[in-house]
Structure formats: structure tokens, C-alpha cells
C-alpha positions in Angstrom: 12.2 26.3 4.5 12.4 29.5 6.8 15.6 31.9 6.1 16.5 35.4 8.1 18.9 37.9 6.4 19.7 41.0 7.2 20.7 43.1 4.5 21.7 46.3 5.2 21.5 49.6 2.9 24.6 51.9 2.7 24.4 55.0 5.2 24.1 58.2 3.4 26.3 60.9 4.2 25.1 63.9 6.0 24.0 67.0 3.7 22.3 70.3 3.6 22.6 70.6 7.3 20.3 67.8 7.8 21.1 64.8 10.4 20.3 61.7 9.3 20.4 57.2 10.2 19.2 55.5 7.1 16.3 52.8 7.2 17.8 49.0 7.4 15.5 47.4 4.7 16.1 43.6 4.7 13.9 40.3 3.7 13.7 38.9 7.2 12.0 35.9 6.4 10.9 33.7 3.4 8.6 30.9 3.4 8.7 28.7 0.2 5.7 25.6 -0.2 6.3 23.2 -1.4 9.9 23.1 -0.3 11.2 21.1 -3.1 9.1 21.2 -6.8 9.3 18.7 -9.5 9.6 20.3 -13.1 6.3 21.8 -14.2 5.6 22.6 -10.4 4.1 25.8 -8.9 5.0 27.1 -5.5 4.1 29.8 -3.0 7.0 32.3 -2.0 6.2 34.4 0.7 8.7 37.1 1.5 8.8 39.3 4.8 10.6 43.1 3.7 10.9 44.5 6.9 12.6 47.8 7.8 15.3 47.0 10.5 15.6 50.5 12.2 13.8 50.7 15.6 13.9 54.4 14.9 14.7 56.4 11.9 14.9 60.1 12.4 15.8 63.4 10.9 16.6 66.5 12.8 16.9 70.2 11.6 17.6 73.4 13.3 16.0 76.5 12.5 16.8 80.2 14.0 14.4 82.9 13.8 14.6 86.1 15.3 17.2 84.8 17.9 15.3 82.0 18.9 16.4 78.6 17.8 14.4 75.9 16.7 15.1 72.1 17.0 12.8 69.8 15.4 13.1 65.7 15.1 10.7 63.7 12.4 10.3 60.0 12.1 11.1 59.0 8.4 9.9 55.8 6.7 11.6 54.0 4.1 9.9 53.8 0.5 9.8 51.0 -1.4 9.4 51.5 -5.3 9.6 48.1 -6.5 10.2 44.3 -5.3 10.7 41.8 -8.2 11.7 38.0 -8.8 14.5 37.8 -10.6 14.7 34.3 -12.6 17.0 31.7 -13.0 17.6 28.5 -15.2 19.4 26.0 -17.1 19.9 27.9 -20.0 16.5 26.5 -21.4 14.0 26.4 -18.7 13.6 28.8 -15.8 12.7 29.1 -12.3 10.3 32.4 -12.5 7.6 34.3 -11.2 4.4 35.6 -12.7 4.4 38.8 -11.2 6.2 41.7 -9.1 5.3 44.5 -7.1 5.3 48.4 -7.7 4.2 51.6 -5.9 4.4 49.6 -2.3 4.8 52.5 -0.3 6.3 53.2 3.1 7.6 51.2 5.4 8.2 52.5 8.8 11.0 51.6 11.4 10.2 48.4 13.1 7.4 47.4 10.8 7.4 44.7 8.1 5.4 43.4 5.1 4.6 40.6 3.5 4.6 40.0 -0.3 3.5 36.8 -2.1 4.8 35.6 -5.3 3.4 32.4 -7.4 6.9 30.8 -8.8 6.9 28.5 -11.7 9.5 25.8 -12.6 9.4 25.3 -16.2 8.2 21.8 -17.5 11.4 19.8 -18.2 13.8 22.1 -16.6 16.9 20.4 -15.3 16.9 18.6 -11.7 19.3 21.0 -9.6 19.6 23.9 -7.3 18.5 27.4 -8.8 19.5 30.6 -7.2 16.5 33.4 -8.4 16.8 36.5 -6.6 14.3 39.2 -4.8 15.0 42.9 -6.0 14.0 45.4 -3.9 14.2 49.1 -5.1 14.6 51.6 -2.4 13.9 55.6 -3.2 16.5 57.3 -2.0 18.6 54.2 -0.5 20.6 51.7 -1.7 18.2 48.7 -3.4 18.5 45.3 -2.2 19.0 42.1 -4.0 18.7 38.9 -2.2 19.1 35.1 -3.7 16.3 32.2 -3.0 18.0 28.8 -3.1 15.0 26.6 -4.7 15.8 23.2 -5.3 14.4 21.2 -8.2 14.1 17.2 -8.1 12.4 14.6 -10.3 12.3 12.1 -7.3 9.0 10.6 -6.4 6.8 8.4 -4.6 7.3 4.5 -5.6 5.2 1.6 -4.9 7.3 -1.7 -4.1 5.9 -5.2 -4.3 6.5 -6.3 -1.1 4.8 -9.8 -1.0 3.1 -10.2 -4.4 3.2 -13.8 -6.1 3.9 -14.3 -9.9 1.0 -16.9 -9.8 -2.4 -17.1 -7.8 -5.4 -19.7 -7.7 -8.8 -18.8 -9.6 -10.3 -20.4 -6.4 -11.0 -17.5 -3.8 -9.0 -14.3 -3.2 -5.4 -13.6 -2.8 -3.7 -11.1 -0.5 -0.7 -9.0 -1.7 1.3 -6.5 0.2 2.8 -3.2 -1.2 4.9 -0.7 0.2 4.4 3.0 -0.3 7.6 5.0 -0.5 8.7 8.7 -0.4 12.0 9.3 -2.0 11.6 12.9 -2.2 13.5 15.4 0.4 10.1 16.9 1.2 6.7 15.2 2.8 4.0 15.1 0.2 0.4 14.7 1.2 -3.0 13.3 0.1 -1.4 10.1 -0.9 -3.7 7.3 -2.1 -2.9 3.8 -3.7 -6.1 3.0 -6.2 -6.3 0.1 -8.6 -7.1 0.5 -12.3 -10.2 -1.2 -13.2 -9.9 -4.0 -15.3 -12.7 -6.9 -16.0 -10.4 -10.0 -15.4 -9.7 -9.3 -11.9 -11.3 -7.6 -8.5 -9.7 -5.8 -6.1 -10.7 -5.0 -2.5 -10.6 -2.0 -1.5 -10.3 -0.3 -4.7 -8.4 2.2 -3.1 -6.4 3.3 0.4 -5.7 6.3 1.5 -2.4 7.1 3.3 -2.5 10.3 3.7 1.0 12.0 4.7 4.0 10.5 4.0 7.6 12.5 5.6 10.7 12.3 3.4 12.0 8.7 3.1 9.2 7.5 5.1 7.2 4.5 4.1 4.1 2.6 4.8 2.8 -1.1 3.5 -0.8 -1.3 2.3 -2.6 -5.0 1.4 -5.3 -5.7 -1.3 -7.6 -8.7 -2.3 -6.9 -10.0 -5.7 -10.2 -12.0 -7.0 -9.5 -13.3 -9.9 -12.6 -13.8 -12.5 -11.0 -15.7 -15.2 -7.6 -17.7 -15.8 -4.9 -16.2 -18.0 -1.7 -13.7 -17.6 -2.8 -10.3 -16.8 -0.8 -6.9 -16.1 -2.2 -5.7 -12.8 -2.0 -1.5 -12.2 -2.0 0.5 -9.4 -1.6 4.3 -9.5 -0.3 6.1 -6.6 -2.0 9.7 -6.3 0.1 12.4 -4.5 0.2 16.2 -3.8 3.3 18.5 -3.9 2.1 21.6 -2.5 -0.9 22.3 -4.4 0.3 20.1 -7.2 -1.2 16.8 -8.3 1.1 14.0 -9.3 0.1 10.4 -10.5 2.4 7.6 -11.0 1.6 4.2 -12.2 2.8 0.9 -11.3 2.0 -2.6 -13.2 3.6 -6.2 -12.6 2.6 -9.5 -14.5 0.1 -12.1 -12.7 -0.9 -15.6 -14.0 -4.3 -17.1 -12.6 -4.3 -20.9 -12.9 -6.9 -23.3 -11.9 -4.7 -25.1 -9.1 -6.5 -24.6 -5.9 -5.1 -23.6 -3.0 -8.0 -24.9 -0.7 -8.7 -28.4 -1.7 -9.3 -32.0 0.0 -7.0 -34.7 -0.8 -7.9 -37.9 -0.5 -5.9 -41.0 0.7 -6.1 -45.0 1.0 -7.5 -47.6 -1.2 -11.0 -47.9 -2.6 -13.4 -48.2 0.0 -15.6 -51.4 0.3 -19.0 -51.0 1.7 -20.9 -54.2 2.3 -24.8 -54.2 2.2 -25.9 -53.8 6.2 -22.2 -52.6 6.7 -19.9 -49.5 6.7 -16.8 -48.3 5.6 -14.9 -45.1 6.0 -13.3 -42.4 3.8 -10.6 -40.2 5.2 -9.2 -36.8 3.6 -7.2 -33.9 4.4 -8.1 -30.1 3.8 -5.3 -28.2 3.2 -5.1 -24.0 2.8 -2.1 -23.2 0.7 -3.4 -19.7 0.5 -1.3 -16.9 2.0 -4.1 -15.5 4.6 -6.5 -17.3 6.9 -9.5 -18.5 5.7 -12.5 -19.0 8.0 -15.9 -20.9 8.6 -14.4 -23.7 6.5 -16.9 -26.7 6.2 -16.7 -30.2 4.2 -19.6 -31.2 2.7 -19.9 -34.7 1.0 -22.5 -35.2 -1.9 -23.8 -38.9 -2.6 -27.0 -41.1 -2.5 -25.1 -42.9 0.2 -25.8 -42.8 3.9 -22.9 -40.7 5.2 -22.0 -39.4 8.8 -21.4 -36.7 9.7 -23.6 -34.9 6.7 -21.3 -32.0 7.2 -17.7 -31.4 8.8 -17.1 -28.4 10.0 -13.5 -27.0 10.7 -13.6 -23.5 11.2 -10.6 -21.3 11.0 -7.7 -22.5 9.1 -4.0 -20.5 9.2 -2.1 -20.5 6.1 -0.6 -23.6 5.1 -3.0 -25.5 7.6 -3.8 -29.1 6.9 -6.9 -30.9 8.6 -7.6 -34.8 8.6 -11.2 -35.2 8.0 -13.2 -38.9 7.8 -16.6 -39.7 7.0 -18.3 -43.3 7.8 -20.5 -44.2 4.4 -23.5 -46.3 4.7 -24.7 -48.1 1.6 -28.6 -46.8 2.5 -30.7 -47.6 -0.6 -28.0 -48.1 -2.7 -27.5 -51.4 -4.4 -24.5 -53.8 -5.4 -22.2 -51.5 -7.7 -19.8 -48.9 -8.3 -20.4 -45.4 -7.2 -18.6 -41.8 -6.5 -18.9 -39.7 -4.0 -18.4 -35.8 -4.4 -16.6 -33.5 -1.8 -16.9 -29.6 -2.1 -15.1 -27.7 0.6 -17.0 -23.7 1.6 -15.0 -21.2 3.3 -14.9 -17.6 3.9 -12.2 -15.2 3.3 -12.7 -11.2 4.1 -16.7 -10.8 3.5 -17.2 -13.2 0.6 -17.9 -17.2 0.8 -16.6 -19.8 -1.6 -16.8 -23.1 -2.7 -14.1 -25.2 -4.3 -14.9 -27.6 -7.1 -16.6 -30.8 -6.3 -13.6 -33.7 -6.1 -14.9 -37.0 -6.4 -13.9 -40.1 -4.5 -14.7 -43.8 -5.9 -16.3 -46.5 -3.4 -18.1 -49.7 -4.4 -21.0 -51.4 -2.6 -20.9 -55.0 -2.4 -22.8 -58.0 -1.0 -22.8 -59.0 2.2 -21.1 -62.3 2.0 -18.6 -60.9 -1.1 -15.5 -60.3 0.1 -12.9 -58.1 -1.9 -9.3 -58.7 -2.4 -8.5 -56.7 0.9 -10.9 -58.7 2.5 -10.5 -62.3 1.1 -6.9 -62.1 2.6 -8.3 -62.2 6.3 -10.9 -64.6 5.4 -8.3 -67.1 4.1 -5.9 -66.6 6.7 -8.6 -67.2 9.1 -9.9 -70.4 7.2 -6.3 -71.6 7.2 -6.3 -71.4 10.8 -9.6 -73.2 11.3 -8.3 -76.0 9.2 -5.0 -76.3 11.0 -6.7 -76.5 14.3 -9.2 -79.0 12.8 -6.0 -81.2 11.8 -4.7 -80.9 15.3 -7.9 -82.0 16.9 -8.3 -85.0 14.5 -4.7 -86.0 15.2 -5.5 -85.9 18.7 -8.3 -87.8 18.6 -6.4 -90.2 16.2 -3.6 -91.2 18.4 -5.9 -91.5 21.3 -7.9 -94.1 19.8 -4.8 -95.8 18.8 -3.7 -96.0 22.5 -6.9 -97.4 24.1 -6.2 -100.1 21.4 
């Protein structure tokens, strides 16, 4: 806030044979930092006290022995005291902690800067206040100039832009918060930091936003890594400075960590039958239900059977991506019987690697000649066709024989 005003001291009349032009004492400029205060804030008020006359002279005439002498002198304005007159809401005040006495002379065309430390007392009502600067000028009219000061409890807020109510225990989940400055002035040194808690790791632990103009906003993103399931309150602190005054706001929101996997394999198809000396195929789909991309995705089968390929590399997966994967299974050294094969999906998110809990798929090793129900239907149809063909051939030969007879 910068304001210029000219406060003119009333001219004194001519007296005692002296011709005078009184100095114009004014507060030509002032700066308040910060421009808007919180209740309880301190501020720095710098005023510029100036003598607005370019020349201020006094002329005297004297006669001695018939000789007349005219003398012209430059006269400064003498400042006795400069005070800050408080203003308030009837209970609390905006006041200064000091005043200035015996300042001395201000020559025409010159100025002087004075600095006051201003305090808005705790719990003062948010409003406009008009304390005044009082200037006592020796031999001339005193000056009184009001300084408008705004007190506001509007703060810096943190909005939950993209924050799910539930997240998975596996891996990490990104959340987006938006910092908004609702004040009428710029704030500086804005930092968003997570308050430490054992149930949740947050990366990064803090983000520096810097300066934020009035009504400006900025989005920040954190990665949440839950350490256990349950419902927790997640808290973030907003630290900022209003001038030299540091303020802290805290925002908290509930978050439920659940067992549901957001990266996992899903099997489809019936129980595979793997004949001795043969092979069968297991099909599955890997999905990414996270809100962010994952990379380095690998599906690894865990079994005593022989599997090809030994690992399936998918690579990167965007949010909501689904990727189909298949493995060929050979019995190898396994004897006839029922078995299960485990599958683990490993992936990278940020700088960390994760593995999903093992998911199992049942399969059955059968003798070479044994045909399970699904295969049996095909064998039955084939046998039926052979029998029909055999009957046709027999009928043909029987008919041919009768003709010869």
C-alpha cells in the first residue's frame, strides 16, 4: 500500500517586521508490510515525513547610520514529536510500540523516513481500522494523518482435489491437494507438509510452493504408502508467512486402507487338464486399477511344473489398463494328480518396487490315455462318427454281395 498526501500547515501572519513563508509539512508516502494483517500479527509501517516547500526564507531589513541592509535566511521546520495514535474495536487495538521525540529540523525540499512497528492485538475483530500519525511541529500547525489498516482472518486453505475415500494396502496411491490463498494480499514461504504417522508413509514429506498471490492456487501431489489396513486420519500442515509472521493451518481427512488389490491377476477359463507328455494353457488378465501409471510390470508363475515363458514382461500400464497373458504348462516331473500354480505380479511405482500377494490357479495332471469330461465329449463324438462310417461300409458291402447273388 502506497499513499501520498500533502498536509499543509497553516501560514502564520507577518509579525515583528518579518516576512515569512511557512513550511509545508506532510506525510508524502508510507508503506505497510504486510498490507493486510491477521489478528496477532505485527507489521512494519514506514512513513516519509517531508517539508514540501522548495524554499522557505525569512527576510529582515535593518538601517544603521543611513545604510539599509536586507538579509534573507533559509528556515527549516523543527519537528518535536511524531506519534502513532492507536485505533481499535473497543477491546483490542492496532497500536505501535514506539514514538519519536526531538527529531530536529527538516529543511525545505528534504524528507525523513521513520519506521514504526505495528501490532494488531490478538482476537481483534476483522475490520478496517484508522490509526493516525500525529506530527508536532514547533512554532507551526501540527499534522494528523490517518493510516487505513485492514485486519482479516482469511487464510490459506488446502482443498482435497483428488483424494479417494479408500485405497489399497498394496503399492502407493497418488492424491492431489490444491493450495488456495483466500487473503487480499500475497503470502510467502508456503510449505505443505505431512504430519508423521506410523500407519502411512507419504512421499515427499513436504512440498515448497513459495509465494502465492491473492486468490491464487497451486496443486500439489503426494504418494500415500499404507503400512497397515484400517481407518486413519491423514493430516497436512500448511505453513506460510504473512510478512514476518509465520502461520500454520492443519487439514485432516479420513482414509480407509483395505485389502482389495488394485494391481492383480484375474484368471479365466476352466481348470486346465495337462496330460502326461502333453501341455495345456493357463490364461489370465492383469489389471491396474490405480489412479496413476505403473511400470516394469512382470508376471511370474511359481510351480514345480514346467512353464513357458518363465516370466511375462508387460512393461508400463496406465490407470485402468488391462493386459492379457498366457502360459503353456507342461507336467515335467509331476505325477498324475491335482496341483496349484502361484502367480505374482511385480511392478514399480515411483522409485519403489512392489509385489502383489500370490494368486493361485488349480490344474490337473492326467494320464496320457485318460480323457476328462471336456475331452471325453470330443472322443465320444469321434468314436460315434467312426461307428457310423463302419456301419455304412458294412451295409454297402452287404448290399453289393446280395446283388452278386
